[in-house]
C-alpha positions, 0 to 999 in steps of 0.5 A: 790401540789394539789392532788400529793402524799405526803410522811408523816412521823409520829414521835412516841415513844413506849408509843404512842402504850400503849393506845388503843384509841391512837393506833386507832387514829394513825391508822385512820390518816394512813388510811385517808392519804392512802385513799387520795393517800399519804404515811404515815409512823411511824418513831422513834428516830432511823430514825431522819436522814431520816426526810429530805427524807419526805415531811411532819412530824407529831409529836405525841410523847410528845413535849418538847425542851429537848425531841427527838421530838423537835429535829425531829421538828427542822430537819424537819423545817430546811429541809423545811418540813411541820411540826406539831408541828413546833419548835417555837410552841414547845418552846412557849408552853413548857414554860408557862411563855413565853406563858402567856406573849405572851397572855398578850401582845395580850390582851387575858384574862387568869387566874390571874397569877404572877411569882416567882423567887427563890430570892423572896421566903420569907414569905412576898411574900407568904402572898402577893400571898394569899392576892392577889389571895385567898386560895388555890393557884395553882403552876406550873413549867413552863415546864410541860405536862399532868398536871405534876408539877401542884399542889394546896396549901392553906398553907404557909408551902405547898407553900414553899415545892412545890416551893422548889421542882419546883425550881429544874426544873426552876428559876421561877415558875407560881403562879395562882388563883384557879378557880374551875369548874366541867370541862375545855373546850378544843378547838382544833385549826388547822391553825387558824380554830377550829378543835374540841371542848370538855369538859374535866370533873374533876373527883369527889373529884379532882380539875384537869382533870388528877390527880395522886392517892396518893402513886401511879403512876396511874393517874385518868382522867375525862371523855371527852364530845365532842360537834359538833364544830358548836354548841360550844359557839361562844365566846369560839371559838373566844377566843381560836382562839385569844389565838392561834393567839398570839402563832402560826399557827399550831395545838393547844389545848386551855384549858379554864374555864367558870366562870359565863358565861365568858371564860378565858384561862388556857393555850395553848398546842401544840401537843394536845391529839387526841384519837379515840372516844373522841376528834373525836367523833362529828367531825370525819373529824379532821383526814382528815383536819390534813392530808390535812394541812400536804399535803399543803406544 
C-alpha cells in the first residue's frame, strides 16, 4: 500500500502494562506508527470481533495455542490481515518438540535432545539419559514460555519427580544436555532479517536467565546487554536466520549458546520480548521496522 494510512491493532492483556519498560516500548510502537501516518490502537479480548476491521494485527500478549492471543491471530490471519505472530508460528514455537524436529529436518544444530513418553519413564531409560548427556540434565515440558516448566536435575529421584509433574501437561517431555554458560545470545529476527542482538546474562548462582526464587513467585532476571546488530558475530546471525527459516517468516527471538567459539540453538521463540532500553538500546530502529512490516500487507 506504499505510504497509504494503515490501521494497526495491537492485541494486549492487562499484564502488558505492569512493567515500565514494556509500557514505554508499547508507547514507542504507537508513536512511531502515528509518525508514519498510520493508526495504532490497543485492543483486548473484548474486541476480538473488531479485528477484521483493521489492516494489521500486532500481538504483544503471551502467545500459546490455548490463549486468547492465538484466537486473535487466527481471526486476523483468516481475515487477510498482516499479523505478528501468525497462527503457524505460534503453533510451532508453542510446541518445542515440533520446533526441534523442524530444526533437525533443516540441519540446524541445536542442544542435544531426546524425547520421553510416559510409557518410557523407567529406571533404565533414566540411566541411559544420564549416560548419554551427563549430569545434570535439563527437562522441559513442550508447552512453555518465560522459562516456566524448565528444570534441571542431577539425580534419578529428581528426574522422576519432575517428569511426573510435567506429564500432567504433556504426554511427551524434552530431555536435554546441560550446557552451562554465563549468558545466552538472543537474536531478534523479522522477515528473515536480523532485527537486534542481545546477551541475556545468567544471574550469579543461577543457571538460566529467569529463575524463580525458592518459596516465592518472584523471578530473578539477568541483565540484558545489547550489541549493534552489525557488530554481532556473522556465524551467530547466520545460524539464527537458518533456525527461523525452518519455522516461518515472522517475528522471532532465537536463543543460542556459544560453546568454545561455536554457536548452537537453544530454541526459537515467537512473540519475543521487546523492552525499552533493552532490546532496542543499540538498534532503536526496530520499532519502525516492525511497523513497516505490518503496513506492507
